[in-house]
N, C-alpha and C positions, 0 to 999 in steps of 0.2 A: 335565466342567464346570470352568472355571477357578476357582482358589481365591478369586480376587478377587470373582467373582460370588457364590460361596457365602457369603463374608463379608458381602457387600452384602445378600444375602437374610436372613441371620441378623440383621444390624443392623436391617433393616426390620421384621422380626418383633418384635425386642426393643423398638424404638421404639414400634411399634403397641401392644404389651402395656403398656409404661410409660405411654403416652398414655391407654390405657383405664383404668389404675389411677388416674391423676391425675384424669381426667374423673369417675370414680366417686367419689373421695374429696372432690374440690373442688366438684363440681357435682351429680351425680346423688344421692348420699347426703344431702347437706345439703338439697337441694330436696325429697326424699322426707320427710325429717324436718320440714321447714317445712310441707309440705302436711298431714302428719299432725297437726301442732300446730294448724293452722288449722281442720281438720275437727273436732278434739276440742273446741275452744272453751273449754278450761280451762287455767289456769296460764300460765307463761311459755313462749314459743316456744323450742324446744330449740336450743342453740348447737352448732355442729359445728366443732371445732378444725381449722384448716387450710382452712376453706371459702373459696371464691373471694370476693374483695371484693364482687363484684356480688351474690352470694347473701347475704352478711352484711348488705349494705345493704338488700336486699329484706326480710330477716328483721326488721331494725330498723324499717323503715317499717311493716311489717304489725303489729309489736308496738306501735308508737306509735299506729297507727290503732285497735287493740283497746283500748289504754289510754284513748284519747280517747272511744271509744264507751262504755266502762265509766263514765267520769266523767259523761258526758251522761245515761246511764241512772240513775245515782245522783241526779243533779239532778232527774229526773222523779219520783222516789219519795221524796225527802227534803224536809222542811220547811226552807227556807233559814234561818229565824230560830233554831230550836231544835236542828236536826240530827236530830229525830225523823222517823219516817215520816209519809207523808201518806195521803190516801184511796186513791191508786193502789197504794201498797204494801200497804195493808189488803186491798184487793180481790185482789191477786196472792197474798198469803199465805193468805188464807181460801179461795181457790178450790181450793187443795190441802189445807189443814189441816182444814177442816170435814168433808169426806167421810171423811178418815182418823179423825177423832175419833168420828164416828157409827159407823163400821165397828167400831171397838174399844170401843164403848159407853162413851165418856168424856163426862162433863159438860163444858159450855163456859160460861164466864161473860164478861160484858162490863161494863166500868166506864165510865160517862159522868162526866167530871170537869169542873166549872165553877168558875172563880175567883170568889169572893164579892166583889161590888161592885167589879168590875175597872174599869168605866167611871169610877167615882169615883176610883179609884187613878190612872188616866191623867190625869184632870182636875186632880188635886191635885199629882202629882209629875212629870207630863210623859210623853210617849210613849217617850222613850229609857229612862226608868226603868221604864215598862211593859214594854218589850222585855226589859230586864234581869231583871225579875220573872218573865217567862215562861221565860227560860233557867234560872233557879233552879228553877222548878217542873219543867222538863224533866229537870234533873239529879236531883231527888228521885224522879221517876218511874223513871229509870234505876237508881237505887240500890235501889228497892223491887222492881222487876220485872226480875229478872236472868236468868231462864231463857231459853235459846235459842228456846223455843217461845212466849214472851210477845211479844205484838204491841202496841207502844206508838206511837200516832200523835197528831199534832195535827190536829184537824179544822178549825181556823180560829179566829181571835180568841182568846178565853180558854177554849176548849173542847178537851179532850183525851179520847181513847178508848183503853182498854186491853182487849185480848181475851186471856183466859187459857184455854188449852187444857188439858184434863184437870184442871179446878179446879171443885169443887163450891161450893155457896153459902157454907158455913162458911169455906173457905179464901179465897174471893174477898172476903168481907166483912172477914176478918181482915187481908188485905193492903191493902184499901182503907182501913181504919182506921189501919193502920201508916203508910200514905202521908200521910193527913190529919194525923196526929200529928207526923210528921217535918217536914212543911212548917210547921206552926204553931210547932214548936220552933226552926225556922230563924230565926224572929223578924223577918221583913221588916216594917218599920213600915208601918202603914196607918191613919192618923188619920181617913181618910174612911169607914171601914167602920162599919156599924151592928152588926156581929157581935163584933168583937174589935179590939184596937189593933194587930194584926199581920195579914198576909195569910193567908187561910184558903181552903179549898175545900169544896164540897159534892159528894158522890159518889153517883150512882145505880147500883145493881148489878142485873144481870139474869142468871139462870142457867137453862140448859136441863136437862131430865132427861137422864140418860145415854142416848146413842144416838138422841135425839129429833130428827127432821128439821125443825128450825126454821130459818127464813131469817135471814140477817144483818139484814135490815130489821126483822124482829120483835124480835130481840135488842136492837138499838139503840133501837127505839121503846119497849120495856119499860124499858130502862135510863134513857131520857130521861124517861119517866113517873115513875120512882122519883126522878130528880133533881128534878123539880118538887115531889115530896113533900118532899124535903129543904128546898127553899126555903119551902114552906108551914110547915115546922116550925122555921123560924128560921135555916136555913143552917148551915154548918160541922158537918155530920153525914153519916152514911152510912145509906142505906136500901136494902134488898134486896127484889127481887121474883123470883118464879119465872115464867119466860116462859109456860109452859103455863097457869098459874093467874092470869095478870095481870088477866083480866077480873073475877076474884072476890076478888083480894087486897085486904087492908086493912092495909098495912104500917105499922109503927111505927119510929121512929128506933132504929137499933142502938146508936149512940153519938153524943154531941155534947158540945161544950164549952160552958160557960155563956156566954151572950151578955153582952157588956159594952156597954151602951147609953150 
């Protein structure tokens, strides 16, 4: 066989091998990494140094689409005014968290929070001031309920809900009182209130027995009933009820600030 033919064959083999390596490094491996990142659904899509421009552009497009979907999802579970969660976030979190709490025999508490005489606040200071007031309250809630497992949502208007996993009645009422006191200490003026000369809240607390299979609706209904008790006792206070004993409970205010009429 002529030497020139042998050289040509060797060159062809070498070119094919080099081409295979290039295809693997610039296309096949980056594409496999991209697909693995898409299928995992978590974190940034992996970058591959030296990937072909078309693969890099595809990875950037997919990452941009994922980021856009994440932002859209956040918009569906966040309250746009306060940045707290909304009812949809509440449902999503509790769908997983409540069965786990029952399995581990943990008590669960719910806090229904209502701003005292908020309509009068809006009428006196205007709706923009009312929005600012709700943001301040949201920040106080964040400062009070800091655990990763704490679920803090705005239900709408001037109503907020906090669900505390692995928190009994004593802990829940202590935190509720701390939040009430922190907001009153913030000193937002409220000359239209019949309770105090600053913005205050009333908080109804409901607590389940450890491991008790109580529905979210029952917890919220019990906390809401305790909230109405707060209003009957002059507002700006915290009242607690046990969910299982709600039909027989006769709660008294756990704490309150003197009303300034």
